[in-house]
C-alpha positions as CSV (number, residue, x, y, z in Angstrom):
1,L,22.9,0.6,-18.4
2,Q,23.4,3.2,-20.7
3,N,20.7,5.7,-22.6
4,N,21.3,4.9,-26.1
5,N,19.7,8.1,-27.5
6,N,21.7,9.7,-30.3
7,N,21.1,12.9,-29.2
8,S,23.1,12.4,-25.9
9,N,26.4,10.2,-24.7
10,N,25.3,10.9,-21.1
11,Y,23.9,8.3,-18.9
12,R,20.7,8.4,-17.3
13,T,19.8,9.0,-14.2
14,S,16.8,6.6,-14.1
15,Y,15.6,4.1,-16.2
16,P,11.8,3.3,-16.9
17,V,11.1,-0.8,-16.4
18,V,8.3,-2.7,-18.5
19,F,7.3,-6.2,-18.0
20,A,6.8,-8.0,-20.8
21,W,4.1,-11.0,-20.2
22,H,4.2,-13.6,-23.2
23,G,0.7,-15.5,-24.0
24,G,-0.5,-18.8,-23.0
25,G,1.6,-21.3,-23.6
26,G,4.4,-19.1,-24.8
27,R,8.1,-18.5,-23.2
28,A,9.7,-15.3,-22.3
29,R,12.8,-16.2,-24.6
30,Q,10.3,-16.2,-27.6
31,Y,7.9,-13.1,-26.5
32,S,11.4,-11.3,-26.1
33,Q,12.5,-12.3,-29.7
34,H,8.9,-11.6,-31.4
35,S,7.8,-8.6,-29.4
36,H,10.7,-6.1,-30.7
37,L,10.6,-4.4,-27.2
38,I,14.4,-4.8,-26.8
39,E,14.8,-3.1,-30.3
40,T,12.3,-0.4,-29.7
41,L,12.1,0.3,-26.1
42,G,15.8,-0.7,-25.1
43,Q,17.1,1.4,-27.6
44,E,15.4,4.1,-25.6
45,G,17.1,2.8,-22.2
46,F,14.3,1.1,-20.8
47,C,14.8,-2.1,-18.8
48,I,12.9,-4.7,-20.1
49,V,11.8,-7.8,-18.2
50,F,10.4,-10.7,-19.7
51,P,9.2,-13.1,-16.6
52,N,8.5,-16.8,-17.6
53,G,4.9,-18.2,-16.9
54,T,4.9,-21.6,-14.4
55,G,4.3,-25.3,-15.5
56,K,4.9,-27.1,-18.5
57,L,3.1,-24.6,-20.5
58,N,4.2,-21.4,-18.9
59,F,0.9,-20.1,-18.8
60,N,0.9,-16.5,-17.0
61,C,-2.3,-17.4,-15.2
62,H,-3.5,-17.5,-11.9
63,H,-6.7,-15.9,-10.9
64,V,-6.2,-14.1,-14.4
65,A,-9.4,-15.5,-15.6
66,P,-12.3,-17.2,-14.4
67,G,-12.0,-20.9,-15.5
68,C,-8.3,-20.6,-16.0
69,F,-6.7,-24.0,-15.1
70,S,-3.1,-23.7,-15.8
71,H,-0.4,-25.1,-13.5
72,A,0.0,-21.4,-11.7
73,A,-4.2,-21.5,-10.5
74,K,-3.9,-25.3,-9.6
75,N,-0.8,-24.8,-7.7
76,N,-1.9,-21.4,-6.2
77,V,0.7,-19.9,-7.4
78,D,1.3,-16.3,-6.7
79,D,1.7,-14.2,-9.8
80,V,1.0,-10.6,-8.6
81,G,3.5,-11.7,-5.3
82,F,6.1,-12.7,-8.3
83,A,5.7,-9.1,-10.1
84,I,6.2,-7.2,-7.0
85,E,9.4,-9.4,-6.0
86,I,10.9,-8.7,-9.2
87,I,10.5,-5.0,-8.5
88,N,11.9,-5.1,-5.1
89,Q,15.1,-7.4,-6.5
90,L,15.2,-4.8,-9.6
91,K,15.6,-2.0,-6.7
92,N,18.5,-3.8,-5.1
93,L,19.8,-4.8,-8.2
94,L,19.4,-1.8,-10.4
95,P,19.3,1.3,-7.7
96,D,19.1,3.5,-11.1
97,I,15.5,1.9,-11.9
98,S,12.8,4.3,-11.8
99,E,10.3,3.6,-9.3
100,N,7.6,5.8,-10.5
101,N,8.1,4.6,-14.4
102,I,7.0,1.0,-13.8
103,F,4.7,-0.7,-16.9
104,S,3.1,-3.7,-17.7
105,T,2.3,-4.8,-21.3
106,G,1.4,-8.5,-22.6
107,F,-0.1,-10.5,-24.9
108,S,-3.1,-12.9,-24.9
109,N,-2.9,-13.9,-21.0
110,G,-0.1,-11.9,-20.6
111,A,-2.7,-9.0,-21.2
112,M,-4.9,-10.6,-18.9
113,M,-2.0,-10.7,-16.7
114,C,-1.7,-6.4,-17.2
115,Y,-5.3,-6.3,-15.9
116,R,-4.9,-8.8,-12.9
117,L,-2.1,-6.1,-12.1
118,A,-4.1,-2.9,-12.2
119,I,-7.0,-4.2,-10.5
120,D,-4.5,-5.1,-7.4
121,K,-4.5,-2.7,-4.6
122,N,-1.0,-3.4,-3.7
123,A,0.4,-4.1,-7.5
124,S,-1.6,-0.7,-8.9
125,A,0.6,1.7,-6.5
126,L,3.5,0.4,-8.0
127,F,2.5,0.3,-11.8
128,K,1.9,3.3,-13.9
129,G,0.3,1.8,-16.7
130,I,-0.6,-1.0,-18.6
131,A,-0.7,-1.9,-22.3
132,P,-2.5,-5.2,-22.8
133,I,-2.5,-6.6,-26.3
134,A,-5.4,-8.8,-27.7
135,G,-6.7,-10.1,-23.9
136,H,-9.5,-8.7,-22.2
137,I,-10.4,-7.9,-18.9
138,C,-12.4,-11.0,-17.2
139,Y,-12.4,-10.8,-13.9
140,Q,-15.6,-12.4,-11.4
141,D,-13.7,-13.3,-8.5
142,T,-14.8,-11.2,-5.8
143,S,-12.3,-12.5,-3.5
144,L,-9.5,-10.6,-5.3
145,N,-7.6,-7.4,-3.6
146,H,-9.1,-4.8,-5.9
147,N,-7.7,-1.8,-6.4
148,Q,-10.9,0.6,-4.5
149,H,-9.4,3.9,-6.0
150,E,-10.4,5.8,-9.3
151,G,-7.2,5.7,-11.5
152,T,-6.1,6.2,-15.1
153,W,-6.4,2.7,-16.0
């Protein structure tokens, strides 16, 4: 990873990470092309992760919303655990990532995934902030592993 900032030819010592979650029925490749995050954040030296959802329609939706009947929800897929595992893998593969600068953004169901990460006790300790786009908070499941501290979300 090289710092593409025109003001410096030096390599960065650490790289912030942004998870970019596609919407329901979308695909990671499609979202990477249409979001323009690679052109914007990539130029600033961010490591950008575009995870794919599961199943035929690739929904990013597990316990994201009441009534979410996606492949992930029906098959008890742990989307939050998946995000945490990606972070752990990134730490092993890219030791220069900034563990204190991990963010999440997403569109529609991907935005709801951002909220899900923000309220999860384990995930919220890893993500510094979220930037959901065109999605809403819609949690009614009291069995979720909620974050109990006050944050800046």
